N, C-alpha and C positions, 0 to 999 in steps of 0.2 A: 504494500499499500504506499503511495507516495505521500509526502508531507502535505500536499494540497487537498488530500482526501479526508473524509471524516473517519473518526475512530470506530472501532467496533461498537455496536449497541450494548447497552442502552445509552442514549442521550435525548435531548429534547429539541423539539422543533416548534418555532413560532411562525405561524402561517397567517400572513397578512394579505387578504384579498380586498381590492379596492377598485372603485370606478372613479377615475380622475375628472375633474372639471376642465374646461378649456383654459382657465387661468394658470399659467405655469410660471409666472413671475417669481423668481428666486427658488423654484422647485429643484432644479439640477444642482444649484450650489448647496442647498440644504441637505439633499441626498448624498452628496459627496462628503459633506461634513459628518452625517450620520454614519456612513460607512466607515470613515476614518476613526470615529469615536468607538464604534462597535468593535472594530479590530483591536483597540487598545483595552477593551473591557475584559476583565477576568472571566473565563469560562466560554468566550465566543470561539466557535469552531469553524464558522463559514457561512455563506448564504448562496442562494440560487434565486433569480428573479427573471420574470418575463412580463411583457405588457403588449396587448394587442392594439391595432389601430383604432378600435372602439373605445379605448381609454380604460379597459379592464385589465387589471394586472394582479399578479401573485408573486409575493416575495416570501421565501421560507428562510428563516435564520435559525442556525443550529447552535445549541448551547450545551455545555456539559451538565448543567443542573437547573432545577427550577429556581434555586436562590440566585444564580447568575442572571436568569431572565428577570426576576424581580428588581435585582440591582440595576439592570440596564433600563428597565421601565422607569425607575426612580432618577435617572440621570437628568440633571437640570436642563441641559441643552436638548436632550431627547424629549423631555416634557414640553419644552417650547416649540419643537418641531411637530409634536402631536397636536398642540393647540393650533398652529398655523395650518396644519393639514385639515383639521375639522372645519376651520373657518374659511379656508381658501381653496385647497387643492383637491379635496375628495368630495364627490357627490354622496358617496356612502362607502362604508368599509366594515369588515369583520375580522376580528383577531381570534385565531384558535391556537391553543397550546397543547401539544401532544408529546407523549413519550414514545420514542422510537424504541421498539423492542427487537425488531428484526430489519435488516437491510440487505438486499442482494440485487443483482442485475447482470447483464450480459457482458458489458465491458467496464472497466474502471473509468470513472468520470472525475474530472477535475471540479472541485467546488471553490467558488471565489472566496 
């Protein structure tokens, strides 16, 4: 397993599904900052993200523990980004937190 791949389960996944608004002022800058901060956060393992032309997207962030997720959620800059997202960038969203018990696939994938 390469260093860019996730560890053997169990670990946690935060699944963020959202539909974006057309207002994207400041969005890319904020998302780049959130990625930078998340990478520095204890327990962060990586993420995968995709967005369709219709504005619907899914980002899955992987974490070592539920405690690491709670600490990330409480980060002051992340809280500010969440507020701006609700007010400006997202029509709607859903956050799901899951414990990954098993993971398998055809070929090894690189996780951001």
